[in-house]
CHARMM-style PDB file with segment names, atoms N, HN, CA, C and O in Angstrom:
ATOM      1  N   UNK     1       0.831  -1.164   0.000  1.00  0.00      PROA
ATOM      2  CA  UNK     1       0.000   0.000   0.000  1.00  0.00      PROA
ATOM      3  C   UNK     1       0.881   1.234   0.000  1.00  0.00      PROA
ATOM      4  O   UNK     1       2.031   1.177   0.436  1.00  0.00      PROA
ATOM      5  N   UNK     2       0.364   2.325  -0.474  1.00  0.00      PROA
ATOM      6  HN  UNK     2      -0.570   2.371  -0.828  1.00  0.00      PROA
ATOM      7  CA  UNK     2       1.225   3.472  -0.707  1.00  0.00      PROA
ATOM      8  C   UNK     2       1.120   4.574   0.333  1.00  0.00      PROA
ATOM      9  O   UNK     2       1.691   5.645   0.129  1.00  0.00      PROA
ATOM     10  N   UNK     3       0.418   4.362   1.433  1.00  0.00      PROA
ATOM     11  HN  UNK     3      -0.046   3.492   1.599  1.00  0.00      PROA
ATOM     12  CA  UNK     3       0.275   5.410   2.439  1.00  0.00      PROA
ATOM     13  C   UNK     3       1.434   5.319   3.419  1.00  0.00      PROA
ATOM     14  O   UNK     3       1.567   4.308   4.109  1.00  0.00      PROA
ATOM     15  N   UNK     4       2.286   6.357   3.504  1.00  0.00      PROA
ATOM     16  HN  UNK     4       2.178   7.179   2.944  1.00  0.00      PROA
ATOM     17  CA  UNK     4       3.410   6.287   4.438  1.00  0.00      PROA
ATOM     18  C   UNK     4       2.932   6.422   5.882  1.00  0.00      PROA
ATOM     19  O   UNK     4       1.949   7.110   6.159  1.00  0.00      PROA
ATOM     20  N   UNK     5       3.630   5.766   6.789  1.00  0.00      PROA
ATOM     21  HN  UNK     5       4.429   5.207   6.565  1.00  0.00      PROA
ATOM     22  CA  UNK     5       3.289   5.816   8.205  1.00  0.00      PROA
ATOM     23  C   UNK     5       4.536   5.524   8.998  1.00  0.00      PROA
ATOM     24  O   UNK     5       5.260   4.582   8.676  1.00  0.00      PROA
ATOM     25  N   UNK     6       4.812   6.312  10.037  1.00  0.00      PROA
ATOM     26  HN  UNK     6       4.224   7.077  10.298  1.00  0.00      PROA
ATOM     27  CA  UNK     6       6.045   6.115  10.791  1.00  0.00      PROA
ATOM     28  C   UNK     6       6.016   4.941  11.762  1.00  0.00      PROA
ATOM     29  O   UNK     6       7.054   4.603  12.331  1.00  0.00      PROA
ATOM     30  N   UNK     7       4.876   4.313  11.969  1.00  0.00      PROA
ATOM     31  HN  UNK     7       4.033   4.587  11.507  1.00  0.00      PROA
ATOM     32  CA  UNK     7       4.757   3.231  12.957  1.00  0.00      PROA
ATOM     33  C   UNK     7       5.644   2.048  12.646  1.00  0.00      PROA
ATOM     34  O   UNK     7       6.044   1.834  11.501  1.00  0.00      PROA
ATOM     35  N   UNK     8       5.946   1.285  13.675  1.00  0.00      PROA
ATOM     36  HN  UNK     8       5.622   1.459  14.604  1.00  0.00      PROA
ATOM     37  CA  UNK     8       6.822   0.130  13.502  1.00  0.00      PROA
ATOM     38  C   UNK     8       6.049  -1.138  13.170  1.00  0.00      PROA
ATOM     39  O   UNK     8       6.656  -2.156  12.834  1.00  0.00      PROA
ATOM     40  N   UNK     9       4.744  -1.100  13.255  1.00  0.00      PROA
ATOM     41  HN  UNK     9       4.251  -0.273  13.528  1.00  0.00      PROA
ATOM     42  CA  UNK     9       3.911  -2.266  12.973  1.00  0.00      PROA
ATOM     43  C   UNK     9       3.928  -2.565  11.481  1.00  0.00      PROA
ATOM     44  O   UNK     9       3.799  -1.641  10.677  1.00  0.00      PROA
ATOM     45  N   UNK    10       4.083  -3.826  11.085  1.00  0.00      PROA
ATOM     46  HN  UNK    10       4.188  -4.576  11.738  1.00  0.00      PROA
ATOM     47  CA  UNK    10       4.096  -4.153   9.649  1.00  0.00      PROA
ATOM     48  C   UNK    10       2.765  -3.851   8.961  1.00  0.00      PROA
ATOM     49  O   UNK    10       2.718  -3.748   7.735  1.00  0.00      PROA
ATOM     50  N   UNK    11       1.695  -3.710   9.722  1.00  0.00      PROA
ATOM     51  HN  UNK    11       1.733  -3.794  10.718  1.00  0.00      PROA
ATOM     52  CA  UNK    11       0.395  -3.376   9.145  1.00  0.00      PROA
ATOM     53  C   UNK    11       0.098  -1.887   9.189  1.00  0.00      PROA
ATOM     54  O   UNK    11      -1.046  -1.489   8.971  1.00  0.00      PROA
ATOM     55  N   UNK    12       1.094  -1.052   9.464  1.00  0.00      PROA
ATOM     56  HN  UNK    12       2.023  -1.375   9.641  1.00  0.00      PROA
ATOM     57  CA  UNK    12       0.867   0.383   9.601  1.00  0.00      PROA
ATOM     58  C   UNK    12       0.255   0.990   8.346  1.00  0.00      PROA
ATOM     59  O   UNK    12      -0.626   1.845   8.444  1.00  0.00      PROA
ATOM     60  N   UNK    13       0.699   0.570   7.182  1.00  0.00      PROA
ATOM     61  HN  UNK    13       1.415  -0.124   7.102  1.00  0.00      PROA
ATOM     62  CA  UNK    13       0.121   1.113   5.954  1.00  0.00      PROA
ATOM     63  C   UNK    13      -1.343   0.717   5.822  1.00  0.00      PROA
ATOM     64  O   UNK    13      -2.161   1.506   5.349  1.00  0.00      PROA
ATOM     65  N   UNK    14      -1.674  -0.497   6.236  1.00  0.00      PROA
ATOM     66  HN  UNK    14      -1.010  -1.138   6.620  1.00  0.00      PROA
ATOM     67  CA  UNK    14      -3.064  -0.935   6.213  1.00  0.00      PROA
ATOM     68  C   UNK    14      -3.904  -0.080   7.151  1.00  0.00      PROA
ATOM     69  O   UNK    14      -5.006   0.334   6.792  1.00  0.00      PROA
ATOM     70  N   UNK    15      -3.389   0.191   8.360  1.00  0.00      PROA
ATOM     71  HN  UNK    15      -2.493  -0.145   8.651  1.00  0.00      PROA
ATOM     72  CA  UNK    15      -4.115   1.038   9.307  1.00  0.00      PROA
ATOM     73  C   UNK    15      -4.350   2.424   8.715  1.00  0.00      PROA
ATOM     74  O   UNK    15      -5.453   2.964   8.807  1.00  0.00      PROA
ATOM     75  N   UNK    16      -3.325   2.993   8.113  1.00  0.00      PROA
ATOM     76  HN  UNK    16      -2.429   2.555   8.037  1.00  0.00      PROA
ATOM     77  CA  UNK    16      -3.453   4.336   7.533  1.00  0.00      PROA
ATOM     78  C   UNK    16      -4.486   4.350   6.407  1.00  0.00      PROA
ATOM     79  O   UNK    16      -5.280   5.285   6.301  1.00  0.00      PROA
ATOM     80  N   UNK    17      -4.476   3.326   5.578  1.00  0.00      PROA
ATOM     81  HN  UNK    17      -3.832   2.566   5.665  1.00  0.00      PROA
ATOM     82  CA  UNK    17      -5.446   3.266   4.491  1.00  0.00      PROA
ATOM     83  C   UNK    17      -6.860   3.092   5.039  1.00  0.00      PROA
ATOM     84  O   UNK    17      -7.791   3.735   4.554  1.00  0.00      PROA
ATOM     85  N   UNK    18      -7.035   2.233   6.042  1.00  0.00      PROA
ATOM     86  HN  UNK    18      -6.279   1.710   6.436  1.00  0.00      PROA
ATOM     87  CA  UNK    18      -8.360   2.065   6.654  1.00  0.00      PROA
ATOM     88  C   UNK    18      -8.842   3.370   7.265  1.00  0.00      PROA
ATOM     89  O   UNK    18      -9.999   3.754   7.100  1.00  0.00      PROA
ATOM     90  N   UNK    19      -7.945   4.050   7.973  1.00  0.00      PROA
ATOM     91  HN  UNK    19      -7.005   3.738   8.107  1.00  0.00      PROA
ATOM     92  CA  UNK    19      -8.314   5.316   8.609  1.00  0.00      PROA
ATOM     93  C   UNK    19      -8.793   6.312   7.558  1.00  0.00      PROA
ATOM     94  O   UNK    19      -9.819   6.968   7.739  1.00  0.00      PROA
ATOM     95  N   UNK    20      -8.060   6.421   6.482  1.00  0.00      PROA
ATOM     96  HN  UNK    20      -7.226   5.889   6.335  1.00  0.00      PROA
ATOM     97  CA  UNK    20      -8.387   7.405   5.457  1.00  0.00      PROA
ATOM     98  C   UNK    20      -9.575   6.978   4.602  1.00  0.00      PROA
ATOM     99  O   UNK    20     -10.501   7.764   4.406  1.00  0.00      PROA
ATOM    100  N   UNK    21      -9.568   5.769   4.097  1.00  0.00      PROA
ATOM    101  HN  UNK    21      -8.815   5.130   4.256  1.00  0.00      PROA
ATOM    102  CA  UNK    21     -10.530   5.361   3.073  1.00  0.00      PROA
ATOM    103  C   UNK    21     -11.831   4.781   3.603  1.00  0.00      PROA
ATOM    104  O   UNK    21     -12.847   4.839   2.910  1.00  0.00      PROA
ATOM    105  N   UNK    22     -11.835   4.229   4.795  1.00  0.00      PROA
ATOM    106  HN  UNK    22     -11.010   4.182   5.358  1.00  0.00      PROA
ATOM    107  CA  UNK    22     -13.029   3.549   5.281  1.00  0.00      PROA
ATOM    108  C   UNK    22     -13.622   4.263   6.488  1.00  0.00      PROA
ATOM    109  O   UNK    22     -14.750   4.752   6.436  1.00  0.00      PROA
ATOM    110  N   UNK    23     -12.854   4.321   7.578  1.00  0.00      PROA
ATOM    111  HN  UNK    23     -11.937   3.924   7.620  1.00  0.00      PROA
ATOM    112  CA  UNK    23     -13.407   4.798   8.839  1.00  0.00      PROA
ATOM    113  C   UNK    23     -13.842   6.257   8.792  1.00  0.00      PROA
ATOM    114  O   UNK    23     -14.873   6.603   9.368  1.00  0.00      PROA
ATOM    115  N   UNK    24     -13.085   7.118   8.123  1.00  0.00      PROA
ATOM    116  HN  UNK    24     -12.247   6.836   7.656  1.00  0.00      PROA
ATOM    117  CA  UNK    24     -13.448   8.533   8.090  1.00  0.00      PROA
ATOM    118  C   UNK    24     -14.654   8.804   7.186  1.00  0.00      PROA
ATOM    119  O   UNK    24     -15.194   9.910   7.218  1.00  0.00      PROA
ATOM    120  N   UNK    25     -15.085   7.850   6.399  1.00  0.00      PROA
ATOM    121  HN  UNK    25     -14.647   6.952   6.373  1.00  0.00      PROA
ATOM    122  CA  UNK    25     -16.259   8.021   5.522  1.00  0.00      PROA
ATOM    123  C   UNK    25     -17.565   7.610   6.184  1.00  0.00      PROA
ATOM    124  O   UNK    25     -18.642   7.884   5.653  1.00  0.00      PROA
ATOM    125  N   UNK    26     -17.483   6.963   7.326  1.00  0.00      PROA
ATOM    126  HN  UNK    26     -16.609   6.741   7.757  1.00  0.00      PROA
ATOM    127  CA  UNK    26     -18.684   6.517   8.034  1.00  0.00      PROA
ATOM    128  C   UNK    26     -19.177   7.680   8.889  1.00  0.00      PROA
ATOM    129  O   UNK    26     -18.461   8.111   9.792  1.00  0.00      PROA
ATOM    130  N   UNK    27     -20.381   8.203   8.632  1.00  0.00      PROA
ATOM    131  HN  UNK    27     -20.963   7.852   7.898  1.00  0.00      PROA
ATOM    132  CA  UNK    27     -20.833   9.411   9.330  1.00  0.00      PROA
ATOM    133  C   UNK    27     -20.978   9.257  10.842  1.00  0.00      PROA
ATOM    134  O   UNK    27     -20.915  10.254  11.561  1.00  0.00      PROA
ATOM    135  N   UNK    28     -21.167   8.058  11.336  1.00  0.00      PROA
ATOM    136  HN  UNK    28     -21.219   7.248  10.751  1.00  0.00      PROA
ATOM    137  CA  UNK    28     -21.323   7.854  12.775  1.00  0.00      PROA
ATOM    138  C   UNK    28     -19.999   7.911  13.539  1.00  0.00      PROA
ATOM    139  O   UNK    28     -20.003   7.973  14.768  1.00  0.00      PROA
ATOM    140  N   UNK    29     -18.867   7.889  12.829  1.00  0.00      PROA
ATOM    141  HN  UNK    29     -18.864   7.839  11.831  1.00  0.00      PROA
ATOM    142  CA  UNK    29     -17.562   7.931  13.481  1.00  0.00      PROA
ATOM    143  C   UNK    29     -17.142   9.388  13.636  1.00  0.00      PROA
ATOM    144  O   UNK    29     -17.067  10.130  12.656  1.00  0.00      PROA
ATOM    145  N   UNK    30     -16.868   9.788  14.874  1.00  0.00      PROA
ATOM    146  HN  UNK    30     -16.928   9.185  15.669  1.00  0.00      PROA
ATOM    147  CA  UNK    30     -16.485  11.173  15.132  1.00  0.00      PROA
ATOM    148  C   UNK    30     -14.973  11.368  15.208  1.00  0.00      PROA
ATOM    149  O   UNK    30     -14.489  12.488  15.044  1.00  0.00      PROA
ATOM    150  N   UNK    31     -14.217  10.292  15.456  1.00  0.00      PROA
ATOM    151  HN  UNK    31     -14.610   9.382  15.590  1.00  0.00      PROA
ATOM    152  CA  UNK    31     -12.760  10.399  15.534  1.00  0.00      PROA
ATOM    153  C   UNK    31     -12.124   9.034  15.311  1.00  0.00      PROA
ATOM    154  O   UNK    31     -12.697   7.999  15.652  1.00  0.00      PROA
ATOM    155  N   UNK    32     -10.934   9.054  14.733  1.00  0.00      PROA
ATOM    156  HN  UNK    32     -10.468   9.894  14.455  1.00  0.00      PROA
ATOM    157  CA  UNK    32     -10.141   7.844  14.536  1.00  0.00      PROA
ATOM    158  C   UNK    32      -8.732   8.175  14.989  1.00  0.00      PROA
ATOM    159  O   UNK    32      -8.176   9.204  14.604  1.00  0.00      PROA
ATOM    160  N   UNK    33      -8.150   7.299  15.812  1.00  0.00      PROA
ATOM    161  HN  UNK    33      -8.601   6.464  16.125  1.00  0.00      PROA
ATOM    162  CA  UNK    33      -6.794   7.544  16.284  1.00  0.00      PROA
ATOM    163  C   UNK    33      -5.995   6.247  16.286  1.00  0.00      PROA
ATOM    164  O   UNK    33      -6.551   5.150  16.341  1.00  0.00      PROA
ATOM    165  N   UNK    34      -4.672   6.406  16.224  1.00  0.00      PROA
ATOM    166  HN  UNK    34      -4.220   7.297  16.180  1.00  0.00      PROA
ATOM    167  CA  UNK    34      -3.776   5.265  16.304  1.00  0.00      PROA
ATOM    168  C   UNK    34      -3.577   4.881  17.767  1.00  0.00      PROA
ATOM    169  O   UNK    34      -3.531   5.751  18.637  1.00  0.00      PROA
ATOM    170  N   UNK    35      -3.460   3.590  18.040  1.00  0.00      PROA
ATOM    171  HN  UNK    35      -3.498   2.883  17.333  1.00  0.00      PROA
ATOM    172  CA  UNK    35      -3.245   3.104  19.403  1.00  0.00      PROA
ATOM    173  C   UNK    35      -1.933   2.345  19.428  1.00  0.00      PROA
ATOM    174  O   UNK    35      -1.746   1.489  18.564  1.00  0.00      PROA
ATOM    175  N   UNK    36      -1.005   2.587  20.351  1.00  0.00      PROA
ATOM    176  HN  UNK    36      -1.157   3.282  21.053  1.00  0.00      PROA
ATOM    177  CA  UNK    36      -1.108   3.575  21.419  1.00  0.00      PROA
ATOM    178  C   UNK    36      -0.861   5.000  20.953  1.00  0.00      PROA
ATOM    179  O   UNK    36      -1.351   5.933  21.589  1.00  0.00      PROA
ATOM    180  N   UNK    37      -0.118   5.208  19.866  1.00  0.00      PROA
ATOM    181  HN  UNK    37       0.280   4.450  19.349  1.00  0.00      PROA
ATOM    182  CA  UNK    37       0.079   6.533  19.272  1.00  0.00      PROA
ATOM    183  C   UNK    37       0.550   6.333  17.834  1.00  0.00      PROA
ATOM    184  O   UNK    37       0.754   5.202  17.393  1.00  0.00      PROA
ATOM    185  N   UNK    38       0.720   7.428  17.109  1.00  0.00      PROA
ATOM    186  HN  UNK    38       0.554   8.347  17.467  1.00  0.00      PROA
ATOM    187  CA  UNK    38       1.069   7.323  15.687  1.00  0.00      PROA
ATOM    188  C   UNK    38       2.427   6.667  15.460  1.00  0.00      PROA
ATOM    189  O   UNK    38       2.610   5.964  14.467  1.00  0.00      PROA
ATOM    190  N   UNK    39       3.374   6.885  16.358  1.00  0.00      PROA
ATOM    191  HN  UNK    39       3.225   7.457  17.165  1.00  0.00      PROA
ATOM    192  CA  UNK    39       4.712   6.318  16.193  1.00  0.00      PROA
ATOM    193  C   UNK    39       4.746   4.827  16.451  1.00  0.00      PROA
ATOM    194  O   UNK    39       5.455   4.099  15.756  1.00  0.00      PROA
ATOM    195  N   UNK    40       4.002   4.360  17.425  1.00  0.00      PROA
ATOM    196  HN  UNK    40       3.426   4.951  17.990  1.00  0.00      PROA
ATOM    197  CA  UNK    40       3.996   2.951  17.806  1.00  0.00      PROA
ATOM    198  C   UNK    40       2.678   2.271  17.447  1.00  0.00      PROA
ATOM    199  O   UNK    40       2.259   1.341  18.136  1.00  0.00      PROA
ATOM    200  N   UNK    41       2.033   2.711  16.404  1.00  0.00      PROA
ATOM    201  HN  UNK    41       2.373   3.467  15.844  1.00  0.00      PROA
ATOM    202  CA  UNK    41       0.699   2.225  16.047  1.00  0.00      PROA
ATOM    203  C   UNK    41       0.633   0.712  15.950  1.00  0.00      PROA
ATOM    204  O   UNK    41       1.399   0.091  15.213  1.00  0.00      PROA
ATOM    205  N   UNK    42      -0.287   0.128  16.699  1.00  0.00      PROA
ATOM    206  HN  UNK    42      -0.909   0.632  17.297  1.00  0.00      PROA
ATOM    207  CA  UNK    42      -0.545  -1.303  16.619  1.00  0.00      PROA
ATOM    208  C   UNK    42      -2.008  -1.578  16.317  1.00  0.00      PROA
ATOM    209  O   UNK    42      -2.376  -2.714  16.015  1.00  0.00      PROA
ATOM    210  N   UNK    43      -2.857  -0.536  16.397  1.00  0.00      PROA
ATOM    211  HN  UNK    43      -2.558   0.386  16.642  1.00  0.00      PROA
ATOM    212  CA  UNK    43      -4.284  -0.694  16.147  1.00  0.00      PROA
ATOM    213  C   UNK    43      -4.887   0.683  15.891  1.00  0.00      PROA
ATOM    214  O   UNK    43      -4.236   1.712  16.072  1.00  0.00      PROA
ATOM    215  N   UNK    44      -6.134   0.672  15.470  1.00  0.00      PROA
ATOM    216  HN  UNK    44      -6.662  -0.165  15.322  1.00  0.00      PROA
ATOM    217  CA  UNK    44      -6.915   1.898  15.321  1.00  0.00      PROA
ATOM    218  C   UNK    44      -8.033   1.898  16.343  1.00  0.00      PROA
ATOM    219  O   UNK    44      -8.558   0.844  16.701  1.00  0.00      PROA
ATOM    220  N   UNK    45      -8.396   3.081  16.810  1.00  0.00      PROA
ATOM    221  HN  UNK    45      -7.970   3.937  16.519  1.00  0.00      PROA
ATOM    222  CA  UNK    45      -9.534   3.227  17.718  1.00  0.00      PROA
ATOM    223  C   UNK    45     -10.474   4.248  17.074  1.00  0.00      PROA
ATOM    224  O   UNK    45     -10.059   5.341  16.688  1.00  0.00      PROA
ATOM    225  N   UNK    46     -11.738   3.867  16.969  1.00  0.00      PROA
ATOM    226  HN  UNK    46     -12.075   2.979  17.283  1.00  0.00      PROA
ATOM    227  CA  UNK    46     -12.752   4.768  16.415  1.00  0.00      PROA
ATOM    228  C   UNK    46     -13.740   5.132  17.507  1.00  0.00      PROA
ATOM    229  O   UNK    46     -14.109   4.301  18.336  1.00  0.00      PROA
ATOM    230  N   UNK    47     -14.162   6.390  17.492  1.00  0.00      PROA
ATOM    231  HN  UNK    47     -13.862   7.065  16.818  1.00  0.00      PROA
ATOM    232  CA  UNK    47     -15.168   6.866  18.433  1.00  0.00      PROA
ATOM    233  C   UNK    47     -16.443   7.093  17.654  1.00  0.00      PROA
ATOM    234  O   UNK    47     -16.464   7.847  16.681  1.00  0.00      PROA
ATOM    235  N   UNK    48     -17.517   6.429  18.090  1.00  0.00      PROA
ATOM    236  HN  UNK    48     -17.500   5.817  18.880  1.00  0.00      PROA
ATOM    237  CA  UNK    48     -18.801   6.500  17.413  1.00  0.00      PROA
ATOM    238  C   UNK    48     -19.732   7.473  18.123  1.00  0.00      PROA
ATOM    239  O   UNK    48     -19.733   7.576  19.350  1.00  0.00      PROA
ATOM    240  N   UNK    49     -20.516   8.180  17.333  1.00  0.00      PROA
ATOM    241  HN  UNK    49     -20.515   8.097  16.336  1.00  0.00      PROA
ATOM    242  CA  UNK    49     -21.579   9.031  17.863  1.00  0.00      PROA
ATOM    243  C   UNK    49     -22.809   8.149  18.037  1.00  0.00      PROA
ATOM    244  O   UNK    49     -23.327   7.635  17.046  1.00  0.00      PROA
ATOM    245  N   UNK    50     -23.293   7.955  19.262  1.00  0.00      PROA
ATOM    246  HN  UNK    50     -22.872   8.372  20.067  1.00  0.00      PROA
ATOM    247  CA  UNK    50     -24.422   7.054  19.485  1.00  0.00      PROA
ATOM    248  C   UNK    50     -25.742   7.555  18.892  1.00  0.00      PROA
ATOM    249  O   UNK    50     -26.697   6.790  18.756  1.00  0.00      PROA
ATOM    250  N   UNK    51     -25.788   8.820  18.546  1.00  0.00      PROA
ATOM    251  HN  UNK    51     -25.012   9.442  18.657  1.00  0.00      PROA
ATOM    252  CA  UNK    51     -27.019   9.351  17.949  1.00  0.00      PROA
ATOM    253  C   UNK    51     -26.998   9.030  16.501  1.00  0.00      PROA
ATOM    254  OT1 UNK    51     -27.932   9.376  15.778  1.00  0.00      PROA
TER     255      UNK     51
END
């Protein structure tokens, strides 16, 4: 995948692509962040609007 990411996780590019192309397009999601942070990204966390 072509999205650069400073994280050390081998799936960092996948996380970046999911964050950009999928999660940010869902209207119920109010925020997406890397866990534990962008440098050491091992997962994504999404915050949903319950309304």
